[in-house]
C-alpha positions as CSV (number, residue, x, y, z in Angstrom):
1,M,-13.4,15.9,-12.1
2,K,-12.9,15.4,-15.8
3,P,-13.9,11.9,-17.0
4,A,-11.1,9.9,-18.7
5,I,-10.0,6.4,-19.6
6,F,-7.2,5.0,-17.5
7,R,-5.1,2.4,-19.5
8,I,-2.9,0.4,-17.3
9,F,-0.1,-1.6,-19.2
10,A,1.1,-4.8,-17.7
11,A,4.8,-4.1,-17.7
12,A,8.2,-5.2,-17.1
13,I,9.5,-4.8,-13.6
14,A,8.9,-8.3,-12.0
15,C,11.3,-10.0,-9.7
16,I,11.1,-13.3,-7.8
17,F,12.9,-13.4,-4.6
18,V,13.5,-17.0,-3.2
19,L,15.0,-16.9,0.3
20,A,15.7,-19.5,2.9
21,S,12.7,-20.1,5.1
22,C,9.3,-21.8,4.4
23,A,5.9,-20.5,5.4
24,T,3.8,-22.1,8.1
25,D,0.0,-22.5,8.2
26,D,-0.4,-21.3,11.7
27,P,-2.5,-18.1,11.6
28,G,-1.4,-17.1,15.2
29,V,-3.4,-14.4,17.1
30,T,-5.1,-11.2,15.9
31,E,-3.0,-8.1,16.2
32,P,-4.9,-5.3,18.0
33,T,-5.8,-2.3,15.9
34,S,-4.8,0.3,18.4
35,A,-2.0,0.7,20.9
36,P,-2.7,-1.3,24.1
37,P,-2.0,0.4,27.5
38,G,1.7,0.7,28.1
39,H,2.6,0.1,24.4
40,Q,6.2,0.8,23.7
41,V,6.8,3.4,20.9
42,L,9.1,1.9,18.3
43,Q,12.5,3.4,17.8
44,K,12.2,6.4,15.3
45,P,13.2,7.7,12.9
46,I,15.0,4.9,11.1
47,K,17.7,6.1,8.6
48,G,19.0,4.0,5.8
49,S,18.0,3.1,2.2
50,G,15.7,0.7,0.5
51,S,15.7,-2.8,1.9
52,E,17.8,-1.8,4.9
53,V,15.1,0.3,6.1
54,L,12.5,-2.3,5.7
55,A,14.8,-4.8,7.4
56,A,15.1,-2.3,10.3
57,F,11.3,-2.2,10.6
58,N,11.1,-6.0,10.8
59,A,13.9,-6.1,13.4
60,Q,11.9,-3.8,15.7
61,L,8.7,-5.8,15.0
62,A,10.4,-9.1,15.8
63,T,11.8,-7.7,19.0
64,Q,8.3,-6.7,20.1
65,G,6.9,-10.2,19.2
66,K,4.6,-8.7,16.5
67,H,2.6,-11.1,14.4
68,F,3.3,-9.2,11.1
69,R,6.3,-8.0,9.0
70,V,6.7,-5.5,6.2
71,L,7.4,-7.5,2.9
72,M,7.9,-4.7,0.5
73,M,7.4,-1.2,-0.8
74,E,6.2,-0.5,-4.4
75,Y,6.4,3.0,-5.7
76,I,5.7,5.0,-8.9
77,T,7.9,7.8,-10.1
78,A,7.6,11.0,-12.0
79,P,8.4,10.4,-15.7
80,A,10.7,13.4,-16.0
81,S,12.9,12.1,-13.0
82,G,14.7,9.5,-15.0
83,Q,13.8,6.9,-12.2
84,F,11.5,4.0,-12.6
85,G,8.6,2.7,-10.5
86,T,9.9,-0.4,-8.8
87,T,9.6,-2.7,-5.8
88,I,11.9,-2.8,-2.8
89,I,12.0,-6.1,-0.8
90,A,12.9,-6.6,2.8
91,K,15.7,-9.1,1.6
92,N,16.6,-10.4,5.0
93,F,12.9,-11.5,5.6
94,G,12.4,-15.3,5.3
95,N,10.0,-15.2,2.4
96,K,9.9,-18.3,0.2
97,Q,6.5,-17.7,-1.4
98,L,6.2,-16.4,-5.0
99,T,3.8,-13.6,-4.2
100,E,1.4,-12.4,-1.6
101,H,-2.5,-12.0,-1.4
102,W,-5.5,-11.3,0.8
103,V,-7.1,-14.4,2.4
104,P,-10.8,-14.4,2.3
105,Y,-12.3,-15.1,5.8
106,D,-9.0,-14.5,7.4
107,P,-9.6,-14.9,11.1
108,N,-6.7,-12.4,11.6
109,R,-8.6,-9.7,10.0
110,R,-12.4,-9.8,10.6
111,G,-13.3,-13.3,9.3
112,D,-15.2,-12.0,6.4
113,R,-14.6,-11.9,2.6
114,D,-14.3,-8.1,2.1
115,I,-11.3,-5.9,1.6
116,T,-11.8,-2.7,3.5
117,Y,-10.2,0.6,2.7
118,A,-10.1,3.9,4.7
119,V,-8.8,7.4,3.9
120,D,-6.7,9.3,6.6
121,K,-8.4,12.6,7.4
122,I,-5.4,14.3,9.2
123,D,-2.8,14.2,6.3
124,G,-5.4,15.4,3.9
125,V,-3.9,18.5,2.5
126,A,-2.1,18.2,-0.8
127,N,0.5,20.6,-2.3
128,G,-1.6,22.6,-4.8
129,G,-4.2,23.8,-2.3
130,L,-6.3,20.6,-2.3
131,L,-8.2,19.7,0.8
132,L,-9.7,16.5,2.1
133,A,-13.0,17.4,0.5
134,Q,-11.5,17.2,-3.0
135,L,-8.9,14.4,-2.2
136,E,-11.2,11.9,-0.7
137,P,-13.7,11.7,-3.6
138,A,-10.8,11.2,-6.0
139,I,-9.6,8.3,-4.0
140,D,-13.1,6.9,-3.6
141,N,-13.4,7.0,-7.4
142,A,-10.2,5.0,-7.9
143,M,-11.4,2.4,-5.4
144,S,-14.8,2.2,-7.1
145,T,-13.0,1.7,-10.5
146,W,-11.4,-1.4,-9.2
147,N,-14.6,-2.6,-7.3
148,N,-16.8,-2.3,-10.4
149,Q,-14.7,-4.6,-12.6
150,S,-16.9,-7.5,-13.6
151,C,-14.0,-10.1,-13.1
152,S,-13.4,-8.7,-9.5
153,T,-14.9,-11.1,-7.0
154,I,-13.8,-9.6,-3.6
155,P,-16.0,-6.8,-2.4
156,I,-14.1,-3.6,-1.6
157,V,-15.8,-1.7,1.2
158,K,-15.0,1.8,2.7
159,V,-14.8,2.2,6.4
160,D,-14.8,5.4,8.6
161,V,-11.7,5.6,10.8
162,G,-12.8,8.9,12.4
163,G,-10.3,11.7,12.9
164,D,-7.4,10.0,14.3
165,D,-4.2,10.1,12.4
166,Q,-3.7,6.7,10.5
167,G,-0.5,5.2,9.2
168,F,1.7,2.5,10.8
169,V,4.7,3.2,8.5
170,Q,4.7,6.8,9.2
171,Y,4.5,6.0,12.9
172,L,7.6,3.8,12.5
173,M,9.3,6.7,10.7
174,G,8.3,9.4,13.3
175,Y,5.8,11.2,11.1
176,G,2.7,10.9,13.3
177,G,0.4,8.0,12.4
178,S,-0.6,5.2,14.7
179,P,0.9,1.9,16.0
180,G,-2.2,0.1,14.7
181,W,-4.5,0.0,11.7
182,L,-8.3,0.1,11.2
183,A,-8.6,-1.0,7.5
184,D,-7.1,-3.5,5.2
185,I,-5.9,-0.7,2.9
186,T,-5.2,2.7,4.3
187,H,-4.7,5.7,2.1
188,A,-2.5,7.3,4.8
189,G,-2.3,10.8,3.2
190,W,0.1,13.3,1.8
191,L,3.4,13.4,3.6
192,P,6.5,15.7,3.0
193,E,9.4,14.7,0.7
194,T,11.6,14.0,3.6
195,F,9.5,10.9,4.5
196,F,10.3,9.4,1.1
197,D,14.0,10.4,1.4
198,L,14.2,8.2,4.4
199,I,13.1,5.1,2.4
200,V,15.0,5.8,-0.9
201,P,18.0,8.2,-1.2
202,S,16.5,11.4,-2.6
203,G,13.2,9.5,-3.0
204,G,11.3,12.6,-2.1
205,T,12.3,14.2,-5.5
206,F,11.0,11.4,-7.7
207,I,8.5,9.1,-5.9
208,I,5.0,10.2,-6.5
209,G,3.2,7.5,-4.4
210,A,4.2,4.4,-2.5
211,T,2.4,1.3,-1.2
212,F,3.7,-0.7,1.8
213,T,2.6,-4.4,2.1
214,F,2.7,-6.1,5.6
215,I,2.1,-9.9,5.8
216,W,1.2,-12.2,8.7
217,V,4.1,-14.3,10.2
218,D,4.3,-17.1,12.7
219,V,5.4,-15.4,16.0
220,A,7.7,-18.3,17.0
221,T,9.7,-18.7,13.7
222,G,9.1,-15.4,12.0
223,D,8.0,-17.3,8.8
224,P,5.1,-16.1,6.6
225,T,1.8,-17.8,7.0
226,D,-0.1,-19.5,4.2
227,M,-3.5,-20.2,5.8
228,D,-5.4,-21.1,2.6
229,R,-2.4,-23.1,1.3
230,N,-2.3,-21.4,-2.1
231,G,1.4,-20.9,-2.2
232,K,1.1,-17.1,-1.4
233,D,2.1,-15.1,1.7
234,D,-1.0,-13.9,3.6
235,V,-1.4,-10.1,3.5
236,A,-2.1,-8.4,6.8
237,F,-2.6,-4.8,5.8
238,R,-1.3,-2.2,3.3
239,E,-0.7,1.5,3.3
240,I,-0.5,4.0,0.5
241,Y,1.3,7.4,0.8
242,Y,1.4,10.3,-1.6
243,N,4.3,12.8,-1.9
244,N,3.8,16.5,-1.3
245,H,7.0,17.4,-3.2
246,F,4.7,17.4,-6.2
247,V,1.8,19.7,-7.0
248,W,-1.5,17.8,-7.0
249,S,-4.7,18.3,-9.0
250,V,-8.1,16.7,-9.6
251,D,-8.7,17.9,-13.1
252,T,-5.6,17.2,-15.1
253,P,-4.2,14.3,-17.1
254,A,-2.4,11.7,-15.1
255,W,0.5,14.1,-14.9
256,T,1.7,17.3,-16.8
257,D,4.8,19.2,-16.4
258,S,3.5,21.0,-13.3
259,E,0.8,18.8,-11.8
260,I,0.0,15.2,-10.7
261,D,-3.6,13.9,-10.9
262,V,-4.9,12.4,-7.6
263,E,-7.2,9.8,-9.0
264,S,-4.7,8.6,-11.6
265,I,-2.1,7.8,-8.9
266,A,-4.6,6.5,-6.4
267,L,-5.8,4.1,-9.1
268,H,-2.2,2.8,-9.6
269,E,-1.3,2.5,-6.0
270,S,-4.6,0.9,-5.2
271,G,-3.7,-1.8,-7.8
272,H,-0.8,-2.6,-5.6
273,G,-3.0,-2.6,-2.6
274,L,-5.2,-5.1,-4.3
275,S,-2.2,-7.5,-4.8
276,Q,-1.4,-6.4,-8.4
277,A,2.3,-6.5,-9.4
278,H,4.1,-3.4,-10.6
279,F,2.1,-2.9,-13.8
280,G,3.5,0.3,-15.1
281,M,2.3,3.8,-15.9
282,V,-1.2,5.1,-15.9
283,F,-2.4,7.2,-18.9
284,F,-5.3,9.2,-20.2
285,D,-6.4,8.9,-23.8
286,G,-9.2,11.5,-23.7
287,M,-12.0,9.1,-24.8
288,G,-14.3,10.2,-21.9
289,Q,-14.8,6.9,-20.0
290,R,-12.9,5.3,-17.3
291,T,-12.0,1.7,-17.3
292,T,-9.2,-0.8,-16.4
293,R,-8.1,-3.9,-18.1
294,C,-9.9,-6.9,-16.8
295,S,-6.7,-9.1,-17.0
296,I,-5.3,-7.3,-13.9
297,C,-8.5,-7.3,-11.9
298,I,-8.6,-8.9,-8.4
299,S,-10.3,-12.2,-8.1
300,H,-10.3,-15.2,-5.7
301,P,-12.1,-18.6,-5.9
302,A,-15.2,-18.5,-3.9
303,Q,-14.8,-20.2,-0.5
């Protein structure tokens, strides 16, 4: 893989959605990471667009008494598409916090300080002839870039999830996956463009990668939790998906007229996975070293 500097520009698309309900501080119970016996498969596929689809997810999760809801989907787009990377919020969800973040020592995860990530091994074939043996190291490099920032204080640790198909969102959409999750951030693989069409009209033609954020809620009220009382919704887990409408490569600039670089997009989407806002494009400048701006590194006061 060719070395390169990634320059990430903090940019413009930022919205604050203030809705009706307050968060509670009750962390509730831990959601199982696999389907229990007799688990009811959620209705699928869901058709709609944008926030309507996310709202449909949440309606199903509420009906089943789940302790989490999808808050938003953030996506990056192909420059030539004329579309712009943006954030879709589940607008009917009772979110009154300004943003969301991981809670160190969250009892609903593992009770430790780490953020874990995993790479799905089933949807590991990318348009362009790339196999998991090439894709996984590129994703690992992107996660390592974030982990190695001097201002990043939360360890990012890879976990092995074996050979089972991962991905809660794709499970909801009827594209395989699993009704649970085994890592805080799951790179859930390369899916066909029709998957992205179900989220955003014609999204399969312009969305390169997308990150979904789920947060913990109080089961009784459906309100977001704020266990550490920092004014931010508590993240339960996140999932990242890559679009096989595009041709992928591991040795190109961030994108060319014909190919998309895996590590560049993984770096961008992992930023969302680490609670960074939609900070814009990822570029190469050819100087030969890889870095990110420390102003957007993840951090949290020691607890």
